[in-house]
C-alpha positions, 0 to 999 in steps of 0.5 A: 500499500505504502509503495504504491502510494510512493510510485503514484503519479501525484507523488511524482509529481511532488518529487519533481516540484521540490527544489533538491539542495545539489549542484544540479538545482543550484546550477539555474542560479549560480551558472546563470549569466548574471549571477556568474558575471557578479560572483567575478566582479566581488572576488575581484573586488574582494581581491584588490581591496580586501587588505585595505579596508580590514584596516579601516574601523568600520571593517574591523567592527562590521560584524558589531555594527550590523549585529546592533543593525539587525537588533534595531530593525527587529525591535524597530518593528514593535514601534517605529513607522514604516519609512523608519524600518526600511531605513534600517532594512536598507542599512542592514542589507548595505553591511552585507554588500559592503562585506560581499564587496570587500571581505575576502572570502565572503559569499553569499550563501546560495540554497535551492529555495533561492530559484522559488524566491528569485522565480517569484521576484522575476514574474512580479518583475513581468507584471510591472512591465506589462502594468497599464499603471507601470510607475505605481506598479514600480514603486511597489515593486521597490517596496517589496524589494526593500523588505524581499532583501531581509531574506537575503540579510538573514541568510548571510548574517546567521548562515554559519552561526547557530548561536546568531539565529537563536539571539535574534529569536530570543531579541524577538521573543523579548520584544513581542513580550514587551508589546504583549504587556502593553496589549494586556494594559490596554485590555486591562483598562480599556482603549477606545476603537479608532476605526470601526473594528466590529460591528456593534449593531446587534450585539449587547454591551457585553458582547463588545469586545475590547481590542487592543492594538499596542504600540505598532503603527498604523494602529490597527488590532490586525496588524497587532495580530499579525505581528504576534501570530509569528511571535507566539511561534517563536516563543513556543519554538524557544521552549522545546528549544530550552527544553532539549537543551535542558534549561529549566529557567530559560525554558519557564521564561520562554513558556511564559512569554509564549503564554503572554504573546498568546494572551495579547493575540486573543485580545486583539479580537482578530478573527484572522488571528483566532484562524492562525492561532488553530492552525498553529496549534495543529502544527504545534500538536502535529510536529511537537507529538513526532519529536516526543514519539519518535526522536525522544521515544526512548523517554517513556515519561515524555509521552505522558507529559505530552498527552496531558499537556495537549489534553489540558491546554484544549480544556483550558481554551474551551474554559477561557472562551465560555467564561467569555461572552465577547470572545464566544460572540467574536467567534460565532461571527466569524461564521455569520457572513452577510449578517456580519458588516465586517464580513459582508464588505470583505466579500464584496471586495473578494467578488470584484478582486475575483473579476480583476483577476479573471479580467487580467488572469495571465501577468496581472495588474501589477504590485503595490496598493496604488494599483491596486487602488487605481484598478479596483476603482473600476470594478468595486461595488459602490461604497466599498473603497479598499485599499487591498484584496483582504486575502494574500492569496487572491492579492497575488492573484490580482496582482502578478496573475496566475504566473505569480500565484503559481510561483508564489504557491511553489515558494509555499510548497518548497517551504512546506516539503523541506521543512517536513522531510527535515523534521522527518529525516533529519537527526539533529533535535535542536535543528529540527525545533528550529525548522519546526518553529519557522514552519509553524509560523508560516502556516500561523502567518498564511492562515491569517493571511486568508482573510487579510492583507497585513502580511504586506506590512513590514512588522509582518512581512520581514518576519515571514522572510525571517522563516523563509530564510531560517528554512533555506539555512537550516535544511542546506546540507553545508550548513549547521551540521551540528546542534544549534 
């Protein structure tokens, strides 16, 4: 039976779609004309200037400067504007470019995921070329590139240093925990809605949820939820990692931080966030169960602890929901459809976007919210303005057509299949936990992205590319052979 399944057409197709980490699959990237010329240019510049620049003050401390800038960039996600975050992202990337140009032996770590990432990038660029609104689409593409360089920056920052990767995860957990304390404080003291964040027309006062938004700019509960979703995955991952390292106090701190982040996420009242919590919970249960019953199967007591924890967690969630009328109403309203004004509004937007896609199905209208707004005005239901499609898959399809949509699915497919294959086949427990963390984070972001486009905000998008970079580096055969 299993042999028949493995030899089936569907499994064979999946195997062909998976990008392999070997010279044959990477040849498309590393041996291309542009990349080959760029590599030769970097090598020539390194040979000429490496000895001179190494004596400068900047290069004497360039790794320390890079560490500080990346730290500031990740911390800035919690309270800085898009402009400030963008400047810090660009600064981090320029440090990488300087190292690549002038440090002898420095090179970009190519992984098979690069093929999927750059394929999506190229097709999006083609959609710009054929867009009716070329200049707005070009601006949207450049914005996309600013945050996509985070992928290159992260890869090359921790490619040879598991400790740097763990440091980034700890820093993000600390920052998200601090942000969660702010959100919980807002829940306790109460905050006014800054916009029509929930339909209050047909509900009792005790069913009105106090939706918190923290300090992220622009203030929006859904944006805070989008930031806390990957942060929760990181916190849980750190808990398991500290437990695997047998560091009890760091484990307790990480576990408490995860709980605080989860509470803040619930208090946002974001229904897309609730979907993400459900998806991440299934991922965490499945992945932790695999680790306990496969990697740690000799430790029988862990199986009882795992089963007890899962049952207790599920029971606690139901008890928490039953004791909160506002949360109950918020969850039930997810299935109200046209009876809920917010969902009805989104359905009108979805309908218009589907028509936009069918009229521009090959290569799309071009990237960027400005382009979307200009085209959407021709299709929208009167009175239902929108800055985006309120669904990441639909947004990708509208902006880049069927080609871009398939390229995006190809990227997600390889993220998921590489993660699953590594977790099943690899023997390094701590590395498997890191991959499981990134995998769960992507699952949460994509689950939320089904009903919102907060994914395009830098506070969320940067964390997505961090997860992709983690999977690209850790699953590579050349890197992270030793436990983190």
